[in-house]
PAZAPA-4460 file (N, C-alpha, C; in steps of 0.05 Angstrom, whole numbers, plus 32768, in hexadecimal, padded with zeros to 4 digits):
% residues 341
    n_x    n_y    n_z   ca_x   ca_y   ca_z    c_x    c_y    c_z   seq   type   mol
   8558   8176   768A   8559   8191   7698   8572   819B   7691     1      M     A
   8575   81B7   7693   858A   81C6   768A   85A7   81BF   769B     2      I     A
   85BA   81C3   768F   85D2   81BA   769E   85DB   81D1   76AB     3      D     A
   85DC   81EC   76A5   85E5   8200   76B2   85CE   8213   76B3     4      N     A
   85C9   821A   76CD   85B7   8234   76D3   85C1   824C   76CD     5      V     A
   85DA   824F   76C7   85E1   826C   76BF   85D5   826E   76A2     6      N     A
   85D4   825F   768F   85C7   8266   767B   85AD   8272   7675     7      D     A
   85A0   826F   768C   8587   827F   7691   858A   829E   768C     8      I     A
   85A1   82AA   7695   85A5   82C4   7694   85A5   82CD   766E     9      N     A
   85B2   82B6   7665   85B2   82BF   7644   8596   82C5   7637    10      R     A
   8585   82B0   7641   856B   82AF   7634   855F   82CB   763E    11      V     A
   8560   82D4   765B   8552   82EB   7667   8560   8303   7657    12      L     A
   857C   8305   7655   8584   8319   7641   857F   831C   762A    13      F     A
   8577   8306   761B   8571   8306   75FC   8553   8310   75FC    14      A     A
   8543   8307   760A   8525   8314   760C   8528   832D   7615    15      L     A
   8537   8336   7626   853A   8353   762D   8540   8363   7613    16      E     A
   854F   835F   7604   855A   836B   75EE   8544   8369   75D7    17      A     A
   853B   8353   75D5   8526   834F   75BF   850D   8360   75C6    18      L     A
   8509   835D   75DE   84EC   836E   75E5   84EA   838B   75EC    19      Q     A
   8506   8390   75E0   850D   83B1   75E2   84FD   83BE   75C6    20      A     A
   84FB   83AD   75B4   84EE   83B5   759B   84D5   83A3   7590    21      T     A
   84C7   8392   759F   84B8   8384   759A   84A7   837A   75B7    22      R     A
   8491   8375   75B7   8481   836B   75CF   8487   8350   75D7    23      S     A
   848D   833F   75C1   8496   8321   75C3   84A7   8318   75AE    24      R     A
   84B5   8304   75B3   84CB   82FA   759F   84C3   82DF   7593    25      A     A
   84BE   82D5   757D   84C0   82BB   7572   84D4   82A9   757C    26      P     A
   84CF   828D   7581   84E3   827E   758B   84F9   827C   7577    27      R     A
   84F5   827A   755B   850B   827D   754A   851C   8297   754C    28      R     A
   8513   82AD   7551   851E   82C4   7555   8538   82C7   7570    29      I     A
   8523   82BC   757F   8538   82B8   759E   8547   82A2   759A    30      V     A
   8545   828B   758E   855E   827F   758C   8574   8287   7574    31      L     A
   856F   829B   7561   8581   82A2   7552   8592   82B2   7561    32      R     A
   8583   82C7   756D   8594   82DC   7580   85A5   82CC   7595    33      Y     A
   859A   82B8   75A1   85AE   82AB   75B6   85C1   829B   75AA    34      L     A
   85BF   8291   7594   85D9   8282   7584   85E6   8293   7573    35      N     A
   85E3   82AC   7575   85F3   82C6   7567   8610   82C9   757B    36      A     A
   860D   82C1   7592   8623   82C9   759F   8627   82AC   75B0    37      E     A
   8640   82A4   75A9   864F   8289   75B9   8667   8290   75CF    38      A     A
   865D   8286   75E7   866F   828E   75FD   8684   8273   75FF    39      I     A
   8699   827A   7605   86B1   8266   7604   86AB   8256   75EE    40      Y     A
   86A5   8261   75D2   86A8   8258   75BC   8690   8241   75B9    41      G     A
   867E   823B   75C7   866B   822C   75C4   8650   8234   75D0    42      Q     A
   863B   8228   75C6   861C   8232   75D6   8615   8217   75DF    43      N     A
   85FF   8219   75F1   85F0   8201   75F8   85D7   81FA   75EA    44      P     A
   85CA   81EB   75EB   85AF   81EB   75DF   859B   81FB   75ED    45      A     A
   858F   820C   75DC   857E   8221   75EA   8562   8220   75E8    46      F     A
   8558   8209   75D8   8540   8204   75E0   8536   81F8   75FA    47      D     A
   8549   81E6   7604   8541   81DB   7625   8541   81F3   7639    48      P     A
   8556   8204   7630   8555   821D   7647   853F   822B   7640    49      I     A
   8536   8235   762B   851C   8241   7625   8505   8231   7636    50      L     A
   8506   8219   7630   84ED   820A   763E   84ED   8204   765C    51      E     A
   850A   8208   7669   850E   8208   7681   8501   8220   768A    52      F     A
   850D   823A   7683   8505   8258   7687   84E5   8257   768B    53      A     A
   84DA   8249   7673   84BA   824D   7672   84AC   823E   768A    54      K     A
   84B7   8225   768E   84B1   8211   76A6   84B4   8222   76C3    55      H     A
   84C6   8230   76CA   84CB   8241   76E0   84BC   8256   76DE    56      V     A
   84B3   8262   76CE   849F   827A   76C8   84B5   8296   76C4    57      E     A
   84CD   8290   76BA   84DD   82A7   76B5   84D0   82B7   769E    58      L     A
   84C8   82A4   7689   84C1   82AE   7672   84A4   82A0   7667    59      V     A
   8496   82AF   7656   8481   82A2   7652   847B   82A1   7632    60      S     A
   846C   828E   7625   846D   828D   7609   8451   828A   7600    61      E     A
   8449   829C   75ED   8432   82A0   75E1   8430   8296   75C6    62      T     A
   841C   8299   75B3   841D   8291   7596   842E   82AD   7588    63      A     A
   8433   82C1   7599   8446   82D8   758C   8461   82D3   7594    64      K     A
   8468   82BF   75A2   8484   82BB   75AF   8486   82BF   75CD    65      G     A
   84A4   82C2   75D4   84AE   82C4   75EC   84B3   82DD   75FB    66      F     A
   84A7   82E3   7614   84AC   82FC   7625   84B2   82F6   763F    67      G     A
   84BE   8308   7648   84C7   8307   7668   84AE   830D   7676    68      L     A
   84AC   82FE   768A   8498   82FC   76A0   84A0   8312   76B8    69      T     A
   8492   8316   76C3   8496   832A   76DF   84B1   831B   76ED    70      E     A
   84AC   8300   76F6   84C2   82F1   76FF   84DB   82F8   76ED    71      L     A
   84DB   82F5   76D6   84F3   82F4   76C6   84FF   8311   76C7    72      G     A
   84EF   8324   76C7   84FB   8340   76CA   8508   8345   76DF    73      R     A
   84F7   833A   76FA   8508   833F   7712   8520   832F   7713    74      E     A
   8524   8318   770A   8537   830A   7709   8555   831E   76F7    75      M     A
   854B   832D   76DC   855F   833F   76D3   8564   8351   76E7    76      L     A
   8554   835B   76F2   8558   8375   7706   856A   836B   771B    77      S     A
   8572   834E   7721   8585   8349   7733   85A2   8349   7727    78      Q     A
   85A2   834D   7710   85BC   8346   7701   85C8   8364   76F3    79      N     A
   85CE   8379   7707   85CF   8394   76FE   85E7   8398   76E5    80      T     A
   85FD   8387   76EB   8611   8388   76DC   8613   8377   76C4    81      V     A
   85FC   8366   76BD   85F7   8359   76A8   860C   8343   76A3    82      R     A
   8616   8333   76B5   8626   831D   76AD   8619   8306   76A9    83      T     A
   8622   82EF   769B   8615   82D7   7692   860E   82C7   76AD    84      Y     A
   8626   82C8   76BE   8621   82B6   76D7   860D   82C3   76E6    85      E     A
   85F9   82B2   76F6   85E7   82BE   7705   85F3   82CD   771F    86      L     A
   85E5   82E3   7726   85F4   82F3   773E   85E5   82E6   7759    87      S     A
   85F1   82E9   7769   85E9   82DB   7789   85CC   82E2   7788    88      Q     A
   85C1   82FA   7785   85A3   82FE   778A   8595   82ED   7778    89      S     A
   859E   82EE   775B   8592   82DC   7748   858E   82BB   7755    90      Q     A
   85A3   82B3   775E   85A6   829A   776B   8592   8294   7780    91      R     A
   858E   82AA   778F   857F   82A1   77A4   855D   82A6   779A    92      L     A
   855D   82B7   7787   8543   82B9   777D   8538   82A2   7773    93      L     A
   8548   8293   7762   8545   827E   7754   853C   8265   7766    94      M     A
   8552   8260   777B   854A   824D   778F   8530   824D   779B    95      L     A
   8529   8267   77A5   8511   826A   77B1   84FB   8267   779C    96      R     A
   84F7   8274   7787   84E2   8274   7773   84E0   8259   7762    97      K     A
   84F2   8248   775D   84F4   8234   7750   84F5   821C   775D    98      C     A
   8504   8219   7774   8509   8202   7780   84FE   81FD   779F    99      Y     A
   84FE   8211   77AD   84F1   8210   77C4   84D7   8216   77C6   100      I     A
   84CE   822C   77B2   84AC   8233   77B6   849F   822D   779A   101      D     A
   84B0   8224   7788   84A8   821F   7769   84A4   8206   775F   102      G     A
   84A3   8206   774C   849F   81EE   7739   84AD   81D2   773D   103      P     A
   84CB   81DB   774A   84D9   81C0   774E   84D8   81BC   776C   104      F     A
   84C2   81C6   777A   84C6   81C3   779A   84C1   81A8   779E   105      R     A
   84AD   8199   7796   84AA   817E   77A0   84C3   8169   7799   106      A     A
   84CE   8171   7782   84E8   8163   7778   8500   8164   778C   107      D     A
   8503   817E   7792   8517   8186   77A7   8517   817E   77C0   108      A     A
   84FE   817B   77C6   84F9   8171   77E8   84FA   8150   77E3   109      K     A
   84FA   8145   77CD   84FE   8129   77CF   8517   8127   77CD   110      V     A
   8529   8134   77BE   8547   8131   77BA   8550   8139   77D0   111      M     A
   854D   814E   77E2   8557   8152   77FB   8553   8142   780F   112      I     A
   853C   8131   780F   8537   811F   7823   8549   8108   781C   113      R     A
   855A   8103   780D   856C   80ED   7809   8587   80F3   7816   114      K     A
   858C   810B   7820   85A0   8112   782F   859F   810B   784A   115      F     A
   85B6   8106   7857   85B6   8104   7877   85C4   811E   7880   116      V     A
   85C0   811A   789E   85D4   8130   78AF   85EE   8121   78B5   117      V     A
   8600   812B   78AD   861C   8126   78B4   8621   8127   78D1   118      N     A
   8624   8111   78DF   8629   8119   78FF   863D   812B   7907   119      R     A
   8653   812B   78FB   866B   813B   7900   8667   8158   78FC   120      T     A
   865E   815B   78E2   865E   817A   78D8   863B   8184   78DF   121      T     A
   862C   8174   78E3   860D   817C   78E4   8605   8186   78C6   122      G     A
   8614   8183   78AF   8604   8189   7896   85F7   8172   7885   123      R     A
   85E6   817B   787C   85D4   8169   7869   85ED   815C   7853   124      L     A
   85EC   8146   784E   8600   8139   783C   85F3   8122   782A   125      T     A
   85FC   811D   7811   85F9   8108   7803   8614   8100   77F9   126      W     A
   8613   80E2   77F6   8629   80D5   77EF   8624   80C3   77D5   127      S     A
   8632   80C5   77C0   862D   80B8   77A8   862F   8099   77AF   128      A     A
   8643   8092   77C2   8649   8079   77C6   8632   8065   77D8   129      I     A
   8629   8076   77EE   8615   8065   7804   85FF   8072   7809   130      D     A
   85F7   8086   77FC   85E0   8095   77FC   85C5   808A   77E9   131      S     A
   85B2   8090   77EC   859B   8086   77DA   859D   8097   77BC   132      E     A
   85A1   8085   77A8   85A5   8096   7794   8590   80AC   7788   133      P     A
   8599   80C3   777E   8589   80DD   7779   8579   80D1   7764   134      L     A
   8585   80C2   774E   8574   80BC   7738   856F   80D5   7726   135      G     A
   8554   80D4   771F   854B   80E7   770D   854D   8107   7717   136      D     A
   8553   8103   7733   8556   8122   773A   8571   812A   773F   137      L     A
   8586   811E   7736   859F   8128   7735   85A4   8141   772A   138      Q     A
   8592   814A   7716   8595   8168   7707   8590   817A   771E   139      W     A
   857C   8174   7733   8575   8189   7742   8594   8190   7759   140      I     A
   8598   8175   7764   85B5   817B   776C   85CC   818A   7760   141      G     A
   85CE   8185   7746   85E0   8192   7734   85D9   81B3   7735   142      N     A
   85C2   81B7   7733   85B1   81D6   7734   85BF   81E2   774F   143      H     A
   85B5   81D4   7763   85BB   81E2   777D   85DD   81E8   7784   144      L     A
   85E8   81D5   7776   8604   81D8   777C   860C   81F0   776C   145      V     A
   8602   81F3   7751   8607   8211   7746   85FE   822C   7754   146      Q     A
   85E9   822A   7765   85D8   8238   7771   85E7   8244   778C   147      L     A
   85FA   822E   7796   8607   8231   77AF   85FE   8225   77C3   148      G     A
   85EB   8211   77BF   85D9   8206   77D7   85EA   81F1   77DF   149      V     A
   85F6   81E5   77CA   8607   81CB   77D3   8624   81D1   77CA   150      F     A
   8631   81BD   77DA   8652   81C3   77D2   865A   81A5   77C6   151      E     A
   8664   81A1   77B4   866D   8183   77A6   868A   817D   77AB   152      Q     A
   8690   8169   77BC   86A5   8161   77C1   86AC   8144   77BA   153      A     A
   86BA   8141   77A7   86B7   811E   779A   869C   8110   779B   154      K     A
   8699   80FE   77AC   8680   80F3   77A6   8669   80FC   77B9   155      H     A
   8672   8114   77C6   865A   811F   77D7   8650   8138   77CF   156      L     A
   8632   813C   77DC   862A   8151   77D4   8622   815D   77F5   157      L     A
   8630   8177   77F9   862A   817E   7816   861D   819C   7813   158      V     A
   8608   819F   7827   85FB   81B5   7827   860C   81CB   7834   159      A     A
   8611   81E8   7827   8621   81F7   7830   861D   8203   784E   160      T     A
   862D   820D   785B   8628   8217   7879   860C   822C   7876   161      A     A
   8609   823F   7861   85FD   8252   7863   85DF   8244   785A   162      E     A
   85DF   822F   7850   85C6   8226   7847   85B7   8208   785A   163      Y     A
   85C6   8204   7867   85C2   81EA   7874   85A8   81EB   7882   164      N     A
   85A9   81FA   7897   858F   81FC   78A8   8577   8204   7893   165      D     A
   8579   8217   7883   8566   821B   7871   8557   8201   7861   166      F     A
   8569   81ED   785D   8564   81D5   784E   8558   81BF   7862   167      L     A
   8567   81C2   787B   8556   81AE   788F   853D   81B5   788F   168      L     A
   8533   81CE   7894   8516   81D9   789A   850A   81D2   7880   169      S     A
   8513   81D8   7869   8506   81CF   7850   84FC   81B2   7851   170      F     A
   8513   81A5   7852   8510   8184   7854   84FB   8179   7868   171      R     A
   84F4   8186   787F   84E8   817E   7897   84C7   8185   7890   172      D     A
   84C6   8199   787D   84AC   81A5   787F   8497   8185   7876   173      Q     A
   8484   818E   787D   846B   8178   7879   8462   8176   785A   174      S     A
   8458   8163   784F   844F   815C   7837   8444   8175   782B   175      G     A
   8446   8181   7813   8435   8196   7804   8417   8190   77FD   176      D     A
   8409   81A6   7801   83E8   81A5   77F8   83E8   81B7   77E3   177      F     A
   83E5   81AE   77C9   83E4   81C0   77B3   83C1   81C3   77B1   178      T     A
   83C3   81D7   7797   83A4   81E1   7797   8393   81C6   778A   179      E     A
   83A3   81B3   7779   8393   819F   7771   8389   818B   7784   180      A     A
   83A0   8189   779E   839A   8179   77B3   8386   8183   77C4   181      Q     A
   8381   819C   77C6   8373   81AE   77D4   8353   81AB   77CC   182      F     A
   8353   81A9   77B0   8339   81A4   77A3   832E   818A   77A3   183      R     A
   8344   8179   77A4   833B   815A   77A9   832E   8158   77C6   184      E     A
   833B   8161   77D9   8332   815F   77EF   8317   8169   77F8   185      S     A
   8310   817F   77EA   82F7   818C   77EE   82E1   8176   77DF   186      L     A
   82EA   8170   77CC   82DB   815A   77BA   82D3   813E   77CE   187      K     A
   82E7   8139   77D6   82EA   811D   77EB   82D6   812A   7805   188      E     A
   82D9   813E   7812   82C9   8147   7823   82AA   8148   7821   189      K     A
   82A5   814D   780B   8289   8151   77FF   8282   8136   77FF   190      K     A
   8289   8122   77EE   8284   8102   77E8   8284   80F7   7805   191      L     A
   8296   80F7   7816   8296   80EA   782E   8288   80F6   784B   192      L     A
   828C   8111   7849   827E   811F   785D   8262   8115   7869   193      G     A
   8253   810F   7857   8235   8108   7861   8235   80EA   786B   194      N     A
   8246   80D7   7863   8249   80C6   7872   8254   80C3   788C   195      I     A
   826B   80D8   788C   8279   80D7   78A2   8267   80E8   78B9   196      A     A
   825B   80FC   78B2   8249   810D   78C5   8234   80F8   78CE   197      E     A
   8226   80E7   78BF   820E   80D5   78CB   8220   80C2   78DB   198      K     A
   8237   80B8   78D8   8240   80A3   78EA   824A   80AF   78FF   199      F     A
   824C   80CC   7905   8254   80D8   791E   8238   80DE   792C   200      V     A
   8226   80E3   7927   820C   80E6   7931   8205   80CC   793B   201      V     A
   8208   80B4   7930   8200   8099   793F   8215   8093   794F   202      G     A
   8230   809D   794E   8242   8094   7964   823C   80A0   797A   203      W     A
   8231   80BE   797A   8233   80CA   7990   8217   80C1   79A2   204      E     A
   8203   80BB   7994   81EC   80B1   799B   81F3   8093   79B0   205      R     A
   8205   8087   79A2   820C   806B   79AC   8218   8072   79C4   206      K     A
   822C   8088   79C3   823E   808C   79DA   822D   8097   79ED   207      R     A
   821D   80A8   79EC   820F   80B1   7A07   81FC   80A1   7A0F   208      L     A
   81F4   808D   79FA   81DD   8079   7A09   81ED   8067   7A1C   209      K     A
   8205   8063   7A11   8218   804B   7A20   821E   8059   7A3A   210      A     A
   821D   8074   7A41   8223   807C   7A58   820D   8083   7A6A   211      Q     A
   81F2   807A   7A5F   81DF   807B   7A6B   81D1   809A   7A65   212      G     A
   81D1   80A9   7A51   81C5   80C2   7A4C   81B5   80BE   7A32   213      Y     A
   81A1   80B1   7A36   818D   80A7   7A1E   8180   80CA   7A15   214      S     A
   817A   80D4   7A28   816B   80EE   7A1A   8180   8100   7A0E   215      L     A
   8199   8101   7A17   81AF   8111   7A09   81B1   8102   79ED   216      E     A
   81B4   80EA   79EB   81B9   80DC   79D3   81A3   80E2   79C0   217      A     A
   818E   80E4   79CB   8174   80EA   79B7   8178   8104   79AF   218      T     A
   8184   8118   79BB   8186   8135   79AE   819F   813C   799F   219      C     A
   81AD   8128   799D   81C6   812A   798A   81BC   8138   796F   220      V     A
   81C6   8152   7968   81BD   815B   7950   81CF   815C   7938   221      N     A
   81C5   8155   7920   81D5   8159   7909   81D1   8176   78FD   222      W     A
   81E2   8188   7909   81D4   81A3   7907   81DD   81AD   78EB   223      I     A
   81F4   81A3   78DE   81FF   81AA   78C1   81E7   81A3   78AA   224      S     A
   81D4   818F   78B0   81B7   818E   78A5   81A7   81A6   78A5   225      K     A
   81AB   81B6   78B6   8199   81CA   78BF   81A6   81EB   78B7   226      Q     A
   81C1   81EC   78C0   81C9   8200   78BC   81E9   81FD   78B0   227      R     A
   81F2   8201   7898   820B   81F4   788D   8221   8208   7896   228      V     A
   821C   8220   789F   8233   822F   78A9   8236   8237   78C9   229      N     A
   8228   821D   78D9   822E   821F   78F2   824C   821E   78FB   230      A     A
   8260   8212   78EA   8278   8211   78F6   8281   81F5   78FE   231      G     A
   826E   81E4   7901   826E   81C6   7907   8254   81B9   7900   232      Y     A
   8257   81A0   7900   8241   818B   78F9   8232   8185   7908   233      D     A
   8239   817D   7923   8229   816E   7930   8228   817D   794B   234      V     A
   8210   817D   795A   820D   8189   7978   8206   816C   798A   235      E     A
   8217   816E   799D   8215   8152   79AE   821B   815A   79CC   236      S     A
   8223   8149   79DE   8220   814F   79FC   823C   8140   7A04   237      F     A
   8249   814B   7A1A   825F   8140   7A27   8256   8129   7A37   238      D     A
   823E   8130   7A44   822F   811E   7A56   8213   8126   7A5D   239      G     A
   820C   8121   7A78   81EF   812C   7A7F   81EF   814E   7A77   240      P     A
   81D3   8153   7A70   81CF   8175   7A6D   81B8   8178   7A7A   241      S     A
   81B2   8187   7A90   8196   818C   7A9B   8187   8199   7A88   242      K     A
   818F   81AB   7A78   8181   81B6   7A67   817B   81AD   7A4A   243      L     A
   818F   8197   7A48   818E   818D   7A29   819B   81A4   7A19   244      L     A
   81B0   81B2   7A28   81C1   81C2   7A15   81D5   81B9   7A07   245      A     A
   81E0   81B9   79EF   81F2   81A9   79E5   8207   81B8   79EF   246      H     A
   821F   81AA   79F5   823A   81B1   79FD   8252   81A2   79F2   247      D     A
   8252   8195   79D8   8260   8183   79CE   825C   818F   79B0   248      R     A
   826B   81A0   79A1   8267   81A7   7982   827A   8198   7972   249      F     A
   8274   818C   7963   8283   817D   794C   8285   8182   7932   250      I     A
   829C   8187   792C   82A1   8188   790C   82AD   816D   7902   251      E     A
   82A0   8162   78F6   82A3   8146   78E8   82B5   8147   78CB   252      V     A
   82CA   8138   78CA   82DB   8137   78B4   82DC   811D   78AC   253      K     A
   82D8   8113   7893   82D9   80F8   7889   82EF   80EE   7875   254      G     A
   82FC   80DF   7873   8311   80D5   785F   830F   80BE   7854   255      S     A
   8319   80B0   7841   8319   8095   783B   8337   808A   7847   256      G     A
   834B   809B   7851   8362   8090   7858   835E   8095   787A   257      K     A
   8370   807F   7882   836A   807D   78A1   837C   8091   78B1   258      A     A
   8392   809F   78A8   83A1   80B4   78B5   8391   80D1   78B0   259      S     A
   8392   80E2   78C3   8386   80F9   78C4   8391   8109   78AC   260      V     A
   837D   8119   789C   8385   8127   7884   8367   8133   787E   261      R     A
   8368   8153   7887   834B   815E   787F   8353   817B   7878   262      F     A
   833E   8186   786F   833B   81A3   7869   832D   81B3   7885   263      V     A
   8335   81C6   7892   8329   81D6   78A3   8324   81F0   789A   264      W     A
   830B   81FC   789F   8307   8214   7891   8307   822A   78A4   265      T     A
   830C   8242   789B   830C   8259   78AF   82F7   825E   78C3   266      P     A
   82DC   8259   78B5   82C0   825B   78C6   82C5   8241   78E0   267      T     A
   82CC   822D   78D3   82D2   8215   78E9   82E7   821D   78FB   268      E     A
   82FA   822A   78F3   8312   8234   7905   8309   824C   791D   269      M     A
   82FD   8257   790F   82EF   8270   7923   82DB   8264   793B   270      E     A
   82CB   8250   792D   82B9   8249   7944   82C8   8237   7956   271      K     A
   82DF   8229   7950   82EB   8219   7963   82FC   8228   7973   272      A     A
   8307   8241   796B   8310   8258   7983   82FB   825E   7996   273      A     A
   82E6   825F   798B   82CE   826D   7999   82C5   8257   79B2   274      E     A
   82C0   8241   79AB   82B6   822D   79BA   82CD   8220   79C9   275      L     A
   82E4   821F   79C3   82FF   8213   79D3   82F8   81F3   79D5   276      G     A
   82F7   81EB   79F4   82F7   81D0   79F8   82DA   81C0   79EE   277      R     A
   82C7   81D8   79E6   82AA   81C9   79E3   82AD   81C0   79C5   278      K     A
   82C0   81C9   79B3   82C1   81BD   7999   82D4   81AC   7996   279      Y     A
   82C9   8197   797F   82DB   8182   797E   82D9   817C   795F   280      W     A
   82F0   8171   7958   82ED   8167   793A   82ED   8143   793F   281      V     A
   82DC   8139   792F   82DE   8119   792D   82E5   8119   7913   282      Y     A
   82FF   8109   7911   8309   8103   78F6   8300   80E4   78F1   283      F     A
   82F2   80DF   78DC   82E7   80C3   78D5   82F6   80BA   78BA   284      V     A
   830A   80A8   78C5   831B   809F   78AE   8316   8085   78A3   285      G     A
   831C   807A   7890   8316   8060   7887   82FA   805A   787D   286      G     A
   82EE   8073   7875   82D8   806A   7868   82D5   805E   784B   287      I     A
   82C6   804C   7843   82C6   803F   7829   82AD   804E   781B   288      Q     A
   82B1   805F   780C   8297   806F   7802   8289   805E   77EF   289      R     A
   8290   804E   77E4   8284   8041   77CC   826E   802F   77DE   290      K     A
   8272   8021   77F3   8260   8013   77FF   8259   8023   781B   291      T     A
   825C   803B   7821   8255   8049   7832   825B   803A   784E   292      R     A
   8273   8034   784E   827D   8023   7869   8291   8033   7879   293      T     A
   828A   8034   7890   82A2   803E   78A5   82B0   802C   78B3   294      V     A
   82CB   802D   78AF   82DB   8016   78BC   82EA   8021   78D5   295      T     A
   82EE   8038   78DA   82FB   8042   78F7   82E9   804F   7906   296      R     A
   82F0   804E   7920   82E4   8062   7937   82E8   8084   792B   297      E     A
   82DD   8095   7933   82E6   80AF   7932   82FB   80B8   7942   298      P     A
   8310   80C5   7938   8325   80D1   7946   831B   80E8   7952   299      L     A
   8313   80EF   796E   830E   8105   797B   831B   8118   7983   300      M     A
   8321   812D   7978   832E   8146   7981   8326   815B   798E   301      L     A
   832A   815E   79AB   8320   8175   79B8   832E   818C   79B7   302      Q     A
   8321   81A7   79B3   8326   81BF   79B4   8343   81C0   799A   303      D     A
   8336   81B9   7986   8350   81B6   7970   835A   81D5   7969   304      P     A
   8352   81E1   7972   835B   8207   7969   8378   8208   797D   305      H     A
   8378   81F9   798F   838C   81F9   79AB   83A2   81E0   79A4   306      S     A
   8394   81C7   799C   83A2   81AF   7998   83AB   81A5   797B   307      T     A
   83A2   81B4   796A   83AD   81AB   7950   83C7   81B8   794B   308      L     A
   83DB   81AB   7950   83F5   81BB   794C   840D   81A4   7947   309      N     A
   8423   81B1   7940   843A   819A   793B   843F   8187   7952   310      A     A
   843E   8199   796C   8447   818F   7984   8435   8174   798D   311      A     A
   841B   8175   797F   8408   815D   7981   840D   814F   796E   312      A     A
   841C   814E   7955   8424   8139   7941   840C   8145   792B   313      G     A
   8405   8161   7926   83F5   8167   790F   8402   8175   7901   314      F     A
   8407   8178   78E9   840A   818D   78D3   83F7   81A2   78CB   315      S     A
   83F8   81B7   78CC   83E1   81CA   78C0   83F0   81DA   78AE   316      I     A
   83E4   81D6   7894   83F0   81EA   787D   83DC   8202   7876   317      Q     A
   83E5   8218   787C   83CF   8234   787B   83CD   8233   785D   318      P     A
   83AF   823B   7859   83A6   823D   783D   838D   824B   783B   319      K     A
   8384   825F   7851   836D   8267   7853   8360   8251   7862   320      G     A
   8355   823E   784C   834F   8221   785C   8369   8214   785E   321      D     A
   836B   8204   7876   837E   81FA   7878   8383   81D9   7878   322      V     A
   839B   81CD   786D   839C   81B3   786F   83A6   81A8   788B   323      L     A
   8396   8195   7896   839E   818A   78B0   83A8   816D   78A8   324      V     A
   83BE   8164   78B1   83CA   814A   78AE   83D6   813B   78C7   325      T     A
   83D5   8124   78CA   83E6   8119   78E1   83E7   80F4   78D7   326      S     A
   83F7   80EA   78E4   83F7   80CD   78E2   83E6   80C1   78F2   327      T     A
   83DA   80D0   7900   83C8   80C2   7919   83AF   80B7   7907   328      K     A
   83A7   80A2   7914   8391   8090   790D   837C   8085   791E   329      A     A
   8368   8085   791F   8354   8079   7932   8356   8059   7932   330      A     A
   834B   804E   7948   8347   802D   7943   8335   8024   7931   331      R     A
   8338   8014   7927   8322   8001   7915   8310   7FFB   7923   332      A     A
   82FA   7FFD   7919   82E4   7FF0   7925   82E2   7FD3   7926   333      L     A
   82D7   7FC5   7937   82D7   7FA9   793C   82CB   7F9D   7922   334      A     A
   82AF   7FAC   7919   82A2   7FA2   7903   829D   7FB9   78F4   335      T     A
   82A5   7FBF   78DA   829E   7FDB   78CB   8282   7FDB   78CA   336      P     A
   827C   7FF8   78CD   825B   8001   78C8   8256   8005   78B2   337      E     A
   823D   7FFF   78A6   822E   8009   7892   821E   8023   7897   338      L     A
   8225   8037   7888   8211   8051   788F   81FF   8051   787A   339      V     A
   81E4   804E   7883   81CF   8050   786B   81CE   8068   7864   340      A     A
   81C2   8072   7849   81BD   8088   783A   81A3   8096   7848   341      K     A
***
């Protein structure tokens, strides 16, 4: 990674000048332009700086050469006096777009979680003497010092007063849910959903029979086989029903992992809000897909629209479809159950 984030401006200024007469500039032209002027009698290696700027989407490269992106132009607009040192607004923009919301977000979070809160000052602090080593992430710490996020004092890195609360909030945010992970979750839902739903139908029938409601048990309905847009998968009963009118509506979520992790769609959330305490999520974890074996009881969540929140130990990451996660897990079955095809 680059040593000095201020060198970004040199790349942006160069491309601004070169693009005044051409749409894009080949790498050799850009490098020649950059090396034509030495600051303090020397220049850094510009190839890594170009690659860095490309990685954080300040510039783009095609077969015709380099050009400024929309973000790159915005960065330039935040330096009206054209100083090589990043302006305060440029530092803020880089922090947000590159390290908090951008390509270095995951690494930045890992690094910041190596910091502890100093009991005296309340500041996030890292010590080169007795903290967990930053290792390959030291460069992020160096960059954040340059951006004014940390102060360096001998062997210590300390969050500035301005950024301390901001960093505490960022550090404590739950695990991220990327587009790739989202697609993987949908793939897993399709593969495991049939096993989980069939298991829950059987579970509900056994539950009701054990309570002495054999008629209701017989009428448990696997609705998703008939109507895929119902907003839930299984229609069941809380207990006795005089007219055999279903009053427990179950959305089934299956996973190979024991702890809660599932995607919840807007249709399902709307139905949950509509049905209130009649709506349940049954999370079936610990499914062994290859053998079609279920190893855990369902974790049964009533009225999830109201109860799936941070106070109850759940993390919900908005995404249209949302990712619900928790460390909660249901009890293991005494004997794993094979779910026939």
